[in-house]
C-alpha positions as CSV (number, residue, x, y, z in Angstrom):
1,M,-91.0,155.2,152.8
2,K,-91.2,151.2,152.1
3,A,-89.1,151.7,149.4
4,C,-86.7,153.6,151.9
5,K,-86.8,150.9,154.2
6,A,-86.4,148.6,151.0
7,L,-83.1,150.2,150.4
8,M,-81.7,150.6,153.6
9,A,-82.4,146.8,154.1
10,A,-80.6,146.2,150.6
11,T,-77.4,148.3,151.1
12,A,-77.2,146.9,154.5
13,M,-76.6,144.0,153.7
14,T,-73.1,144.7,151.9
15,A,-71.7,144.7,155.4
16,I,-71.7,141.3,155.1
17,G,-68.9,141.7,152.5
18,A,-66.4,144.0,154.6
19,T,-63.0,143.3,154.0
20,G,-61.9,144.7,157.5
21,A,-60.1,147.6,156.4
22,L,-58.8,150.3,159.0
23,A,-62.0,152.3,159.6
24,E,-62.2,155.6,158.8
25,K,-64.3,158.5,160.8
26,W,-65.7,161.2,158.3
27,D,-67.0,164.5,160.3
28,M,-69.8,165.8,158.4
29,P,-71.0,169.5,159.6
30,L,-74.4,170.5,159.5
31,A,-75.5,174.4,160.0
32,Y,-79.2,173.5,161.1
33,S,-80.4,172.2,164.7
34,A,-80.4,168.1,165.3
35,S,-84.4,168.2,165.2
36,N,-84.5,170.2,161.9
37,F,-85.5,167.8,159.2
38,H,-82.2,168.3,156.7
39,S,-80.6,167.2,159.9
40,V,-82.2,164.0,160.6
41,T,-81.9,163.2,156.9
42,A,-78.2,163.4,157.4
43,A,-78.2,161.4,160.7
44,E,-79.7,158.7,159.2
45,F,-77.6,158.8,155.8
46,A,-74.2,159.0,158.0
47,K,-75.8,155.2,159.9
48,C,-76.1,154.2,156.3
49,V,-72.8,154.6,155.1
50,T,-71.2,153.4,158.5
51,T,-73.8,150.5,158.7
52,G,-73.4,149.5,154.7
53,T,-69.6,149.7,155.0
54,G,-69.3,147.3,157.5
55,G,-67.8,150.1,159.5
56,E,-64.9,151.0,157.4
57,I,-66.0,154.2,157.3
58,E,-68.4,155.9,160.1
59,V,-69.8,159.4,159.2
60,V,-70.6,161.3,162.5
61,T,-72.9,164.7,162.3
62,H,-72.3,167.6,163.9
63,P,-75.4,169.5,163.7
64,S,-76.0,173.3,164.9
65,G,-72.8,174.5,163.4
66,S,-71.0,172.8,165.9
67,L,-68.0,172.0,164.2
68,F,-68.0,175.1,161.7
69,P,-70.6,177.6,161.1
70,G,-72.7,177.6,158.1
71,A,-70.4,179.8,155.9
72,Q,-67.8,177.9,156.6
73,I,-68.5,174.6,155.8
74,K,-68.2,174.4,152.5
75,R,-64.5,175.8,152.1
76,A,-63.7,173.3,155.0
77,I,-65.2,170.3,152.3
78,Q,-62.9,171.5,149.6
79,T,-59.6,172.1,152.0
80,G,-60.1,168.7,153.2
81,Q,-60.6,169.9,156.4
82,V,-63.7,167.6,156.7
83,P,-64.4,165.2,154.1
84,I,-68.3,165.6,154.1
85,G,-70.9,168.1,155.0
86,E,-73.8,169.6,153.9
87,R,-74.4,173.2,152.7
88,L,-77.0,175.9,151.4
89,L,-75.4,176.9,147.8
90,S,-77.0,179.7,147.6
91,G,-75.3,181.5,150.2
92,H,-72.2,181.0,147.8
93,Q,-73.7,182.7,144.9
94,N,-70.9,185.4,144.7
95,E,-68.9,182.4,143.7
96,N,-70.6,181.5,141.1
97,A,-74.1,182.6,140.0
98,L,-74.9,178.7,139.3
99,F,-75.3,178.4,142.8
100,G,-78.4,180.7,143.0
101,V,-80.2,179.0,140.6
102,D,-82.5,177.6,143.3
103,S,-83.2,180.8,145.3
104,V,-84.8,182.7,141.8
105,P,-87.6,184.1,143.1
106,F,-91.0,183.0,141.7
107,L,-89.5,180.7,139.4
108,A,-90.0,177.4,141.0
109,T,-92.6,177.8,143.9
110,S,-93.6,174.1,144.2
111,F,-92.4,170.8,144.7
112,D,-93.2,169.8,141.2
113,D,-91.8,172.7,139.7
114,A,-88.6,172.6,142.6
115,E,-88.0,168.8,141.2
116,V,-88.1,170.1,137.5
117,L,-85.4,173.0,138.0
118,W,-83.4,170.4,139.6
119,K,-83.4,168.4,136.7
120,A,-82.3,170.9,134.8
121,A,-79.5,172.2,137.3
122,K,-78.2,169.1,138.4
123,G,-75.7,168.4,135.8
124,P,-74.5,171.8,135.5
125,L,-73.9,172.3,139.4
126,T,-72.4,169.0,139.6
127,D,-69.6,170.2,137.1
128,V,-69.0,173.5,138.6
129,L,-68.5,171.6,142.0
130,A,-66.3,168.8,140.5
131,E,-63.8,171.9,139.1
132,Q,-64.0,173.2,143.1
133,N,-63.0,169.5,144.5
134,L,-66.5,168.5,145.4
135,T,-68.1,165.6,144.9
136,L,-72.3,166.0,144.9
137,L,-73.9,163.3,146.8
138,Y,-77.5,164.2,147.3
139,S,-79.5,167.4,147.7
140,V,-82.7,168.0,149.5
141,P,-85.2,170.9,149.1
142,W,-86.6,173.5,151.5
143,P,-90.1,174.1,152.0
144,P,-91.6,176.8,150.5
145,Q,-90.1,180.5,151.3
146,G,-92.4,182.6,153.4
147,L,-92.0,185.9,154.8
148,Y,-91.8,186.5,158.5
149,F,-92.5,190.5,160.4
150,R,-92.5,191.2,164.1
151,D,-95.6,193.0,163.3
152,E,-98.1,193.2,160.3
153,V,-97.1,193.8,156.5
154,N,-99.5,194.5,153.8
155,S,-97.3,196.2,151.1
156,V,-93.7,196.7,150.5
157,A,-93.8,200.3,151.5
158,D,-94.6,198.7,155.4
159,M,-91.3,197.1,155.0
160,K,-89.3,199.6,154.6
161,G,-86.2,200.3,157.2
162,I,-87.0,196.9,158.8
163,K,-83.9,194.8,160.0
164,F,-83.8,191.9,157.9
165,R,-82.4,188.5,158.0
166,S,-80.5,187.5,155.1
167,Y,-78.3,184.5,154.4
168,N,-77.2,185.0,150.5
169,N,-77.3,187.4,147.5
170,A,-81.1,187.0,146.7
171,T,-82.3,187.8,149.9
172,S,-79.7,190.3,150.7
173,R,-81.0,191.5,146.8
174,L,-84.8,191.5,148.1
175,A,-84.0,193.7,150.7
176,E,-82.7,196.1,148.7
177,L,-85.5,196.7,146.5
178,T,-88.6,196.3,149.2
179,G,-86.6,198.9,151.5
180,M,-85.1,196.8,154.5
181,L,-82.2,196.3,156.1
182,P,-79.9,193.2,155.6
183,V,-78.5,191.8,158.4
184,T,-76.3,188.7,157.7
185,I,-77.3,186.1,160.3
186,E,-76.5,182.4,160.3
187,A,-79.3,179.8,160.7
188,A,-78.2,178.6,164.3
189,E,-78.1,182.7,165.2
190,I,-81.6,183.2,164.4
191,S,-83.6,182.8,167.9
192,Q,-81.2,185.4,169.6
193,A,-81.2,187.8,166.5
194,F,-84.6,188.3,166.6
195,A,-85.0,188.1,170.8
196,T,-82.3,191.1,171.2
197,G,-84.0,193.1,167.8
198,V,-81.2,192.6,165.6
199,A,-83.4,191.2,162.9
200,D,-87.1,191.8,162.9
201,S,-88.0,189.6,159.6
202,M,-86.5,187.2,157.3
203,V,-87.8,185.1,154.1
204,S,-87.8,181.2,155.4
205,S,-89.7,177.8,155.2
206,G,-92.4,177.5,157.9
207,S,-89.8,174.7,159.1
208,T,-86.9,176.9,160.1
209,G,-89.3,179.1,162.0
210,Y,-90.8,176.2,164.0
211,D,-87.3,174.7,164.7
212,R,-86.3,178.0,165.8
213,K,-89.4,178.7,167.8
214,V,-89.8,182.6,166.3
215,W,-92.7,183.2,167.5
216,E,-91.4,184.0,170.8
217,S,-90.3,187.2,168.9
218,L,-92.4,187.7,165.3
219,N,-96.0,187.8,165.2
220,Y,-96.7,187.2,161.4
221,F,-95.7,184.4,158.2
222,Y,-97.0,185.7,155.1
223,E,-96.9,182.9,152.9
224,V,-95.4,183.9,149.2
225,D,-93.7,180.5,147.7
226,A,-91.2,182.6,146.7
227,W,-88.9,179.5,146.0
228,L,-87.4,176.5,147.6
229,P,-83.7,176.6,148.1
230,R,-81.7,173.6,148.3
231,N,-79.1,172.0,150.7
232,Y,-76.5,169.7,149.3
233,V,-74.5,167.2,150.8
234,M,-70.7,167.4,149.0
235,V,-67.5,165.0,149.8
236,N,-64.2,165.9,148.9
237,S,-63.3,164.7,145.7
238,D,-59.4,164.0,146.4
239,V,-61.2,161.5,149.7
240,W,-64.1,160.6,147.2
241,S,-61.1,159.3,145.0
242,G,-59.8,157.3,147.5
243,V,-63.1,155.5,148.4
244,S,-63.2,151.7,147.1
245,D,-65.9,151.2,144.2
246,Q,-68.1,148.9,147.0
247,N,-68.3,151.8,149.2
248,K,-68.8,154.5,146.4
249,N,-72.0,152.0,145.2
250,V,-73.1,152.1,149.4
251,I,-72.6,155.7,149.7
252,N,-74.9,156.4,146.2
253,A,-77.1,154.0,147.7
254,C,-77.5,155.8,150.9
255,A,-77.4,159.2,148.8
256,G,-80.2,158.6,146.5
257,L,-82.2,157.1,149.6
258,A,-81.3,160.3,151.6
259,E,-82.8,162.4,149.0
260,Y,-86.2,160.5,148.4
261,A,-86.5,160.6,152.3
262,G,-85.8,164.3,152.5
263,T,-87.7,165.4,150.3
264,W,-90.8,163.3,151.6
265,R,-90.0,164.8,154.9
266,S,-89.9,168.2,153.1
267,K,-93.2,168.1,151.7
268,E,-94.5,166.3,154.6
269,Y,-93.4,169.3,157.4
270,T,-94.6,172.0,155.4
271,G,-98.3,171.7,156.7
272,F,-96.8,170.7,160.1
273,T,-94.5,173.4,160.8
274,L,-96.9,176.4,159.7
275,Q,-99.5,174.9,162.1
276,G,-97.0,174.8,164.6
277,L,-96.6,178.3,164.1
278,R,-99.9,178.8,164.3
279,D,-100.3,177.0,167.5
280,G,-97.4,179.4,169.2
281,G,-99.4,181.9,168.7
282,M,-98.4,183.4,164.9
283,T,-100.7,184.6,162.2
284,V,-100.2,182.8,159.7
285,A,-101.8,183.9,156.3
286,P,-101.2,184.4,152.1
287,A,-100.0,188.0,151.3
288,S,-102.5,190.2,150.4
289,D,-103.3,190.7,146.5
290,Q,-101.1,194.2,146.4
291,M,-98.0,192.9,148.3
292,K,-98.0,189.8,145.9
293,G,-98.0,191.7,143.0
294,E,-95.2,194.0,144.3
295,L,-93.2,191.1,145.2
296,R,-93.8,189.2,141.6
297,E,-92.4,192.7,140.2
298,I,-89.6,192.7,142.0
299,G,-89.3,188.7,141.4
300,E,-89.3,190.1,137.6
301,T,-86.2,192.3,138.2
302,M,-84.5,189.7,140.5
303,T,-84.7,187.0,138.1
304,S,-83.3,189.4,135.2
305,E,-80.6,189.9,137.1
306,W,-79.8,186.6,137.7
307,L,-79.8,185.9,134.4
308,E,-77.8,188.3,133.0
309,A,-74.9,187.1,135.7
310,A,-75.4,183.4,135.4
311,G,-74.7,184.1,131.4
312,E,-75.6,181.0,128.6
313,Q,-75.0,178.6,131.4
314,G,-77.8,179.6,133.6
315,K,-80.7,180.6,130.2
316,A,-79.8,177.1,129.4
317,I,-81.3,175.8,132.7
318,V,-84.4,177.9,132.7
319,D,-85.2,177.2,129.1
320,A,-84.8,173.4,129.9
321,F,-86.9,173.8,133.3
322,N,-89.4,176.0,130.8
323,E,-89.6,173.2,128.1
324,M,-89.6,170.5,131.0
325,K,-92.5,171.7,133.3
């Protein structure tokens, strides 16, 4: 983290040369609670930009879906309703299969593998976003995804008929292949959905469960390390084109800091949040060998389906990922 502090100090020094131009306010919608590590990282990024530009660009974060629900954030940035925001791109896999690259089951199951996959996918994803009037600034991974249930589950057969919170194509398909019933639920609505019985399970990180205190409704978390999805911070390209070169340098420096700090937090938060689930009364344990084997078979099916949908670009990313591992 010393590197982070040094970069922050260096970036802030640019404020000395601020030109005194009219200040712009950039409202930044976030889907997750203010205490979530992604939101904390975004808030620090916002402060870095505001300080580094000498107040010429003031970034103000709006967590918990308070400005736009998660599903609407990407379009709000594209259409200029807000200049900047953070979104889980796999939630938009129906637009382009490449957006689901970080949610292909059992492709990248560790932080090291997720970093390699990000290197392989960053260029193609940046190009796709540019076509949609979006400029990618930085991306931070979630911790490995596990399975939450209200009741004990030891096999895929035990999952049949369970109401399952879905948030993208991958989670909906996972529900279908396991016999569960997918229910679309935004991150900000998780606690209420479990408390009222709208859903009884989900695949997510320990971070989400900890932040939402799901132990008040659910009892089991199985470590299956299915994938590490990523959040992406993007700016409207029309807005970006109007930013001075000096301020672009500041923002990019702050983005580099945020990606570094957010990834570090994600790694550190993994053990902390799983212990938090235990302290809340949940059973936290590896999945049974039977369930692991059955889920890997489902993962192979989903990988084949994704590769078919993503075409040559998807195959090129996976090939590059395998070569770099």
